Every structure is written in C-alpha cells, then in structure tokens.
C-alpha positions as CSV (number, residue, x, y, z in Angstrom):
1,M,96.6,-77.9,-9.7
2,D,97.4,-79.1,-13.0
3,A,99.5,-81.7,-12.4
4,R,101.5,-80.9,-16.1
5,R,102.3,-77.8,-14.4
6,I,104.3,-79.1,-11.4
7,P,108.2,-79.4,-12.4
8,A,109.6,-82.2,-12.1
9,V,111.4,-82.9,-8.9
10,R,114.0,-85.9,-9.6
11,G,112.7,-88.9,-7.7
12,Y,109.7,-87.8,-7.1
13,A,106.4,-89.0,-9.4
14,R,104.3,-86.5,-10.6
15,G,100.1,-86.0,-10.7
16,M,99.7,-88.9,-8.4
17,T,96.7,-87.9,-8.0
18,D,95.0,-91.8,-7.2
19,Y,96.3,-90.3,-4.0
20,L,94.6,-88.8,-1.1
21,T,95.2,-86.6,1.5
22,V,92.0,-86.3,3.2
23,V,91.5,-84.5,6.9
24,T,89.2,-84.7,9.3
25,T,88.4,-82.8,12.9
26,T,87.4,-84.1,16.9
27,D,86.4,-82.9,19.7
28,A,88.8,-84.9,22.0
29,H,92.5,-86.0,21.3
30,E,90.7,-89.7,22.8
31,A,88.5,-89.3,19.6
32,A,90.8,-88.6,17.1
33,E,93.5,-91.1,17.7
34,A,90.6,-94.4,18.5
35,L,89.8,-92.4,14.6
36,A,92.8,-92.7,13.4
37,A,93.5,-96.5,14.2
38,S,90.2,-97.6,13.2
39,A,91.1,-95.7,9.7
40,V,94.0,-97.7,9.1
41,G,93.5,-100.8,11.4
42,A,90.6,-101.1,8.6
43,R,92.8,-100.6,6.4
44,L,91.1,-97.3,4.8
45,A,93.9,-95.4,4.5
46,A,98.0,-96.2,4.9
47,C,98.8,-94.2,8.1
48,A,97.3,-91.2,10.0
49,Q,98.6,-87.7,12.2
50,V,97.0,-86.7,15.4
51,V,97.8,-82.4,15.4
52,G,96.5,-80.2,17.9
53,P,94.7,-79.0,19.9
54,I,93.8,-76.5,16.9
55,T,91.0,-74.0,17.6
56,S,88.3,-74.0,14.9
57,V,86.3,-71.2,14.1
58,Y,82.6,-71.6,11.8
59,R,78.9,-70.5,11.4
60,W,76.7,-73.4,13.5
61,D,73.3,-72.8,13.6
62,G,73.7,-69.0,12.4
63,K,76.1,-68.3,15.3
64,V,79.6,-67.9,14.3
65,E,81.4,-70.2,17.0
66,R,84.9,-71.1,18.1
67,A,86.1,-74.5,19.2
68,R,89.5,-76.7,20.6
69,E,89.7,-79.7,18.2
70,W,92.0,-81.9,17.0
71,Q,92.5,-82.5,12.9
72,V,93.7,-86.1,11.8
73,V,95.1,-85.9,8.4
74,L,94.7,-89.3,6.7
75,K,96.9,-91.1,3.9
76,T,94.6,-93.4,0.9
77,T,94.3,-94.2,-2.4
78,A,91.6,-92.3,-4.4
79,E,90.0,-95.9,-4.8
80,R,90.0,-96.3,-1.0
81,Y,88.4,-92.9,-0.6
82,P,84.3,-94.1,-0.7
83,G,85.2,-96.7,2.5
84,L,87.4,-94.1,4.4
85,E,84.3,-91.4,3.8
86,A,81.8,-93.8,5.1
87,H,84.1,-94.9,8.1
88,I,84.5,-91.6,9.3
89,K,80.3,-90.4,9.1
90,A,80.0,-93.6,11.1
91,E,82.6,-93.4,13.4
92,H,82.4,-89.6,14.3
93,T,80.7,-87.8,17.0
94,Y,80.0,-84.8,14.6
95,D,75.9,-84.7,13.1
96,V,78.3,-83.1,10.1
97,P,81.9,-83.9,10.6
98,E,84.8,-82.1,8.2
99,I,85.3,-84.8,5.7
100,I,87.3,-83.1,3.0
101,A,90.3,-84.3,0.6
102,G,93.4,-83.0,-1.9
103,P,95.3,-85.5,-4.2
104,I,98.7,-86.0,-3.4
105,V,100.0,-84.3,-6.9
106,A,103.8,-85.3,-5.9
107,G,105.3,-87.9,-3.9
108,D,108.1,-89.9,-3.3
109,P,106.6,-93.5,-5.8
110,A,108.3,-95.6,-2.7
111,Y,106.3,-93.8,-0.5
112,L,102.6,-94.2,-2.6
113,A,103.7,-97.6,-3.4
114,W,104.0,-98.5,0.4
115,V,100.7,-96.4,0.7
116,S,98.7,-99.2,-1.4
117,E,100.0,-101.8,-0.7
118,E,98.6,-100.9,3.2
119,V,95.6,-100.1,1.5
120,G,95.1,-103.2,-0.1
121,G,94.7,-101.8,-3.4
122,S,96.5,-101.9,-6.9
123,T,96.8,-98.2,-7.8
124,A,101.5,-98.2,-7.7
125,A,101.3,-101.9,-9.7
126,A,98.6,-100.2,-12.2
127,S,100.3,-96.9,-12.6
128,G,103.9,-97.8,-12.8
129,A,104.6,-95.8,-9.9
130,V,107.6,-98.0,-8.6
131,D,109.2,-100.8,-10.5
132,R,108.9,-103.8,-7.9
133,S,110.9,-105.8,-9.6
134,D,114.7,-107.4,-7.5
135,G,116.9,-106.7,-10.4
C-alpha cells in the first residue's frame, strides 16, 4: 500500500513503515503465551496478543490439513525484525513456522514512540514522529 494514498488522520502519523505487525501461529495456547512473553522479555517486540483458538487450513506434504492453532500478533520496529524472526524460528516447534510481517502505515505517534522505547530502538526519535520535549 502506498503511504501517500492514505488519507491524513488528525493526530496520527502517516506512513510509519518503520513499525511492523508480525504474526505467527502455534499449536498450543501455552506455546503461544511463552513465545509472546519471551519475545517481549527479550525486547524484540513491545507487546503481543495471543488470539485463539483458530482453525487453520493449509497444504502440507501434498495434503490439505486442518489444525487448531493460536495466533500471536507482535508489534516491533523494522530495526528489530531480524532478531524477532530469528527468535521465533529458534523457539518455535514447527519445521516451517508462519512468520509474516506487515508495515504499520498509520498509528498514534505516542503509541509508536512507546513501541520504539520498549524494543530499545531509535525509530521514533530518528523519524521525528513524536515531540519528546516538555514544553
């Protein structure tokens, strides 16, 4: 999506592609919570939501499969994405885990600054997304 085509929304930053939503799925609620907690604990994601159970339908080894899964939705910066991807791969039980990332094209500047602060990045300060002065 072209950020220039997104209408301006009062009070919100446009085109903040330095921020990402990352999605993965797991086969157990406990595994999803552990993955969410470990990613946030390692400051690879600012926060994560565990959603589920959901039903996934996919092709694997030539067959259409159905599985009950839990989705983990994480918020991070583009700067921290490589580390988050490596973390998910290392901690995941699947041979080929779903790891997809999409840009956050609009968001509350204060929230995006918080994401940067929580993952230890400099994205908000570098982009000028938020005025951090007291007056």
